[in-house]
C-alpha positions, 0 to 999 in steps of 0.5 A, a space after each residue: 272284899 267278899 264275893 258271892 257267886 250265884 251259879 244258876 243251873 236251871 234251864 228256865 233261868 227267869 221262870 217264876 213258876 220254878 220252885 227252886 228259882 222261887 226259893 232262890 229269889 227269896 234267899 237272894 232278897 233276904 241276903 241282899 238286905 243283910 250284906 254290906 254294900 261293899 260285897 259283890 254278887 256275881 251270877 253265871 247262868 249255865 243255860 244262857 252263858 257259854 259253858 264249854 263241855 269237854 269235847 274233841 276241841 277241848 281235848 285237842 287243846 289240852 293235848 297241844 298245851 301240854 306239848 306247847 303247840 300252837 292252838 287253832 283259833 277255836 281252841 284258843 277261844 274255848 280255852 280262854 272261856 274256860 279260864 274265865 269261868 275258872 277264875 270267876 269261881 276262884 275269886 268268890 268265897 261264897 257260892 249259891 247253886 240253884 238247880 232242879 233235879 233231873 233224873 236223880 242227878 244234876 242238870 247236864 250244864 252243871 256237869 259241864 260247869 264242874 268240868 270247867 272248875 275241877 282243874 288240877 293245880 288250880 282248885 286241887 293238886 296231886 301230891 305224893 299222899 294223894 290229891 288235895 283241895 286247894 280251896 281250904 280258906 273258909 269258903 261256903 257253899 249253899 245248894 238250893 234244889 227243888 224236886 217233885 219227890 222226897 229224897 230224905 226218907 232213907 228209902 230207895 229214892 234216898 239211895 239213887 239221889 246222886 246230885 247231892 252226893 256228887 256235889 258235896 263230894 266234889 266240893 269237899 274234894 276242892 277243900 270246900 267243907 262248909 256245904 249246906 243244902 235247901 230242899 224244896 222237895 215233894 212238890 208233886 206229893 205235898 201241898 206246894 205252898 207248904 213246901 215253899 213256906 218251909 223252904 223259904 224259912 230255911 232260905 232266910 236262915 241260910 241268908 242270915 248265916 252266910 251274911 254273918 260271915 
C-alpha cells in the first residue's frame, strides 16, 4: 500500500491567505481525485504537532543510549516521539513538503524535523566508502514553496536561496533522488493572481505525475 506524507512547515497551517498553502491545497485536491482509495495520506504539521529539537535533553538521551544507561522520564518521552516521527517518515514513499521561505532558508521547525529523520543506520549508513542513503527504493519528493522575490534569475538571490539547496542535498543524501519543486515566487513583485495560476498549473501536473506512480 502506498503512503503519501504531507509535511506542512508553514507556521499558519490553515491560513488560506498563504500562497504556499493555497498552492498545496490546489495540489491536494487534484491529487486526491487521481489516487486510488487504497492509498493513505498522512500529514504532520510541524508548528502544531510536537517535533523535538536537538537540545540538552536529546543529547543526554543519545549519550545514555550509547552507554545503555537508563533514561529519565523526559528523555524517554522525547526519544519515543522522535522515533514516531522517524518511523512515520520511513513508512511513506511519496512526500510533499509545504513551506514559506524564511530569510533565504527553511523555517526553523523544518530544520528540527530534518534532525528527526537524518538518523544513522535508519535513513543513511556509514560505510568504508563513505555514507550511503538507505531510502533508494523509488521514493518521490515534491516541495511547494512561496516567496515574495524571485530566485531563479541566476543573480545574487539565486546564490543565497539556501532552502532548495539544503533540502535537495539532504534528501539526495538519504537516497531520494526524485526531487521536484514548485515555486510560487515573486508574489511581492508580480501580480499575485498570475503567480498563483502558474503555480496551480504546475501543481496539477505534479499531482498527475505522482498519482501515475
